[in-house]
N, C-alpha and C positions, 0 to 999 in steps of 0.2 A: 703732125706738122712736119714741114719740110725745112731744109736749110734756107735761110734768108736769101732771096734772089739777089740781093746786092752783093752778098758773099759768093754765092754760086756763080754769078756772072764773072767774077774776077779769077776764078780757078782755071788753071790750064792743066788738064788731065792727060794721063797717058792714054793710048788707044783703048785700054781696058777700063777707063774711067777712074783711075786712081791718081792720088797726089802723094808724094813722099812726105813723111812727117819726121822731122828731127826732134828728138826729145832730150831736154836738158834738165838737170837739177836746178831748181829756181834760185837757190841761194848761193850756189858755188859756181854755176856755169858749166859744171861737168857734163859732157855729152854722154848720155846713157844708151841711146839706141836709135835706130831708124826703123820706122814702120810705115804702113800704107793706110791711107784713108780715102774713102769716097765721100760723096755729099752726106749720106746718112750717118756714117761714122763721125764726121765732123759735127753734124747737127747733134748727135747724141752726146758727144764730148762737151759741146758748148752748153747744152741744157742740163746735163747731170753733174758736171764737174769731175767726172771719172773719164780717164783716157780710154777711148773706144777705137778699135782699128779694124781693118778688113784683113783677114788672113788669106793670103794668096794660096797657101798650101792646103788649107782646110776648106776654103770657099765659104767662109762664114765670118760674122762679126765676133770679136772678142773684146771683152772689157778687161783691161790689164789688172790682174790680181784676183779675178773671180775664182780661179782654180788654185793658184799658187799662194794667195794671200799677199803678194807683192804689189800692192795697190799703187797707182799713180793718181794723186790728187792734183788736178789741174789748177794752176795759179795764173797762167797767162797764155794766150794763144795769139799768134801773129802770122800774117802772110808775108812772104818776101815780095820784093818790088815787082816781080813778074807774075806773081800769083801761081807759081809752079812748085812751091815748097811751103809747107806749114811748119812753124816752130811752136812746140809745146814746151812751156816751162812748168815743171811739176814738182811736187813733193813726193819723192820715191820712197816707198816703204819696202825695205828689203832689197833683193837683187832685181835689177832690171832685165838681165839677160836670162833666156830660158836655160842656159847652162848652169845657172846659179852664181855667175860672176856679177859683181856690182854693175858693170857696164858691159855692153856687147863689144867694147873695144879694148878689153884688158888682155886678151890672150895673144894676139898676133901683132906685136909692135914691130914695125919695120925700120931698118936702119936707113938713114938718109946720108949718102956719102958726099953730096954736093952742098950741104948746109954750111954756112959761114961759122 
């Protein structure tokens, strides 16, 4: 089966057919990572309850946690108002980042000098 056409018609993809997916911890709102999905990855995610992405570097689908054990159990999926970003709220088991950090945003926190 393919992605529901009602959903597919709403997606605004990059030239290579991808949509960014922001991944949050469902109960805390913590932003865990950003990954990429195409129609098939989104379809697999919606039908299995496991976060599935398209790896731009490897050129293949990957189910988060299949090799690391750091599974993402999908609790909620939404499209933004323009259909150009997907939001996944997940229950993250273990680290979300391939470096072993809890999130992909732990390492390089930048100073903001103009903040009030």
